[in-house]
N, C-alpha and C positions, 0 to 999 in steps of 0.2 A: 558279899565278899568275893573277890575274884579268885577263881580256882587257879593255882599256879600251873604253868606249863610243865612238861616233863623235865625234871632235873636229875642229873646222875648222882645217885648215892655213892658213898665211898666204896661199897661192896660191888658196884656194877662192873667195874673193870675186871675184878677177879671172877665174877660170874660170867663175864663175856669169854674170858680165856679158859673157862671150864666147858664152854659150849663147843662141841666138836665141829658143828657146821660152821659156826662163826670163825673159828681158828683156821679151819681148812680153806674156807672161802676167802678169808682175808689174806692168807699166805699166797694163794693162787693169784688173787687180784693184784697184790703188791708185786708179785713176780712179773706179771704181764705189764703193769704200769712201769716198773723199773726198766724192763726191756725196751718199752716205747721211749722212755726218757733218754736212755743211753743212746738210742738210734739217732737222736738229734746231734750228738757229738761224735759218735764213733760207730762204725760197722766194720766187720772183718774185710769187706770188699765194697767197692763202689757199685751200687745197684744199677746205675745208668751206663756202666761200662760193659760193652759186649766183647767177649773174648771167645772167638769162634774155636780156637784150638782147645779150649777147656769145656766145650759143650758136652752135656749129658754125662758128666763124671759122677760115679756113685759116691756115697758118703765115704769120707776118708779123713785122715788127720789134717790134710790141707783144706778140704771143704767138708765140714762136719755133716752137713745135710745134703751134700752133693751140689751139682750145678744143673741149670735148666738147658733148654734147647738153644739158648743164645750165649751160654757160658757164664751166666750170672750166678753168683753164690746164693743158694736157696736160704741159708740162715740169715744172710744180710737182708734178703727180700722179706722174710718173715718179720724181722725186727722193724723194718720201715713200714711194712704193712700193718703192724700192730698199732702204730701211732695214727695211721690213717683211719683204721677201724674205730679206735677209741675216740678220735677227734670227731668223726661223723656222728657216732652214737651219743657222745657227751653233749654236743651242741643240739642235736635233735631232741634229746630228753630235756635240755634246758628250754628249748622253744615250747615243747609240750607242757612243761611245768609252768613256765612263765606266763603262758596264755590260758592254759586250761584251769589252773588253780583259781585265779581270779574269777573266771567265768563260773566255775562250780560254786564258789563262795557267794557270788552275786546271785546266782539262781536260788540258792538256799535261803539267802537273806530276803530277797524280794518275793519269791513264791509266785503264785498266780500264773499269768500269761507268760511272763519272762521265763519262769522255770519250765513251763510246758514247751515253749518254743525251743529253748536250748536243749532240752532232753530229746525232743523229736529230731533235732538236727544231729545230735549224737547217735541216735538210732540209725539215721540215714548213713552216716559215716561208717558205723559198725556193720552195715549191710554188705560192705565190700571188704574182702580180706586185705590185711595190711600190705602185703607184698604186691598184690594186684593194684591197689591204689597207688603205691609208690611207683610201680612200673608205668601206670597211666600218666602220672605227673611228669616223670623223667622222659617218657616218650614224647610228650607234648613240648616240653621246654628244652629237651636235649640232655644228653648224658653229661655227667660231671659230679664232682664231690659236693658242690654247692646245691645243685638240684636234688641230689640224694638226701642231703641234710634237710632241705625244705620238705621233701616228700615224706620222710620218716617223721619229721617234727609235726607236720599237719596231722598225721594219724595219731600221734601221742596226745594231741590237744584234748579230744573227747575222753581219752582214758583218764587223764588227770582231772578233767572236769567232773566226771562221774565219781571218782574217788573223793575229791574235795567236797562235792555236794553231799555225798552220803555221810561223810564224817561231820560236816557242818550241821546237817539236819539232826544228827544225834545229839548235838551239843546245844542247839538253840533252845530247847524246852527246859534246860537246867535252871536251877534257882539262881545261880550267880549271874546268868545271862539276863534273867528277868529282873534281878536287882539292878544290873547295869542299865537296862532300858528304863526302869523306874527312875533312875538317877539322871535321866535325860541324855544319855549317850546315843549317838546316831548309830544306825546299823553298820555303816562303814567303819566307824571307830571300834565298835564291838567286834567286828570281823577281824580287824588288824590286831587289837589288843587281847582278845580272848579266844576267838575261833581259830585263827591261824596257828598260834603256838600249840594249841591242843590237838591239832590234826597233823602236826609236823612229823610225828612218828609214823603215822600211816603213809604219808607222802614219801618218807624216806625209804620205806620198804617197797612201795610201788616203784620208786625211782630205780632201785637196783634191778627189779624185774624188767622194766622198760629198757634199761641200759643193755641187758643181755639180749632182749629182742631187737634192739637197735643194731647190735653187732651182727646178729643173724640177717637182719634186713639189708644191712650194708653189704654183707658177703653175697647175698642173693642178687642184689642189684649189680654188683661188680661182676658176678658170674655171668650175668646176661649182657654185660657191656654197658650198663647204664650208670655205674658208680664211678669210683676213682679211675681215671684214664691213664693209660701208659704214657710215659715210661715209669710213672710212680707205681710201685707194687701194691697189690691188694690181695688179701687172702682169697676172696672169691674169684678174682681174675686168675690167680695161680691155679685154682682148682679147674677152671675152664681150660686153661692151657694144658693141664696135665691129663685131661680125660682121654685124649687120643694116644697117650703114651703110657697107659697103665700097665701094659704087658712088659715093656722094655725098661720102664723107669717108674715103678710104683711109688717110690719115695717122693716124687714130685707132687703127688696128691696126699700122701700120708702125713707129711709134716704140716702143711697149711691146714689140712682138715683137723689134725690133732690140736693145732693152735686155736681154732674156732671152738671146738668141743671143750677144751680146757678153760678158755675164757668164759664161755657161757655157763659152764658148770661152776666155776669159781664165783661168779656173780650171783647165781641162784642159791648156792650154799650160803653166801654172805647175807643175802636177803632173808633166807630162812632163819639164820642165826640171829640177825637183828630183831626179827619179829618175835622170836622166842624170848630174847632178853628183855626187850622193851615191854611187850605185852603178849603173853602166851595165847591170848584169845584172838590175836590178829590172824594166826594161821587158820583158825576155824572160820573166821569171817571172810577170808579171801575166797 
């Protein structure tokens, strides 16, 4: 008999909202997501408009977060930068999950030389730090949001491949899988119908972690000038521009830095909360 995939019992929602990590992480994540969504339709000021007369204004009622060296409103730049960071991280995680999960499941199903080759390739990729690999790729193909997405996505592939393989290997020896094989189901069908639904929880938790790392990687690439390019704002680029003005205008670094910290903190808390709710053992297995 097929073991059912995870299904939410009626008490799961109430359990979720009793979990402080989940509630806090969800609130922060929704706040950042709402700010990014609103920026598509409205920002206090046009982030591409340069107003020299308003340059380097401190936080005030007119400009809540102040203005930068070009007279641009910092709050508006942070709002637009949030959608850029989220978009890059989201697509990069999608690439990693879309390619890595099938590869990991395939390696677990086939075993032998296929499994060995894929895992050694994963080890090769992991030998290089994520940010260093992203810098190398963007340096070769040029700076820009698209290349940043590709660079971060490529590093995410072996991460999800390892997680999917580990989860699948734990499920393949179970009795309901053996029954499905005895019934004549192919390995591909077993993977789709039985393996994937039962490792979805593990992938969801890993996805939130990689999302947070994607935000950091995008900020790092933008800081180095290899990510989102001007005139579009980016949190990392804002930190780069602010580093020479820390004495006269510390708010230029404070607000984008706080946005990065808050976003990463929210995603990590959300991932921890989900792992505690779905399976308390996930925290110990990670």
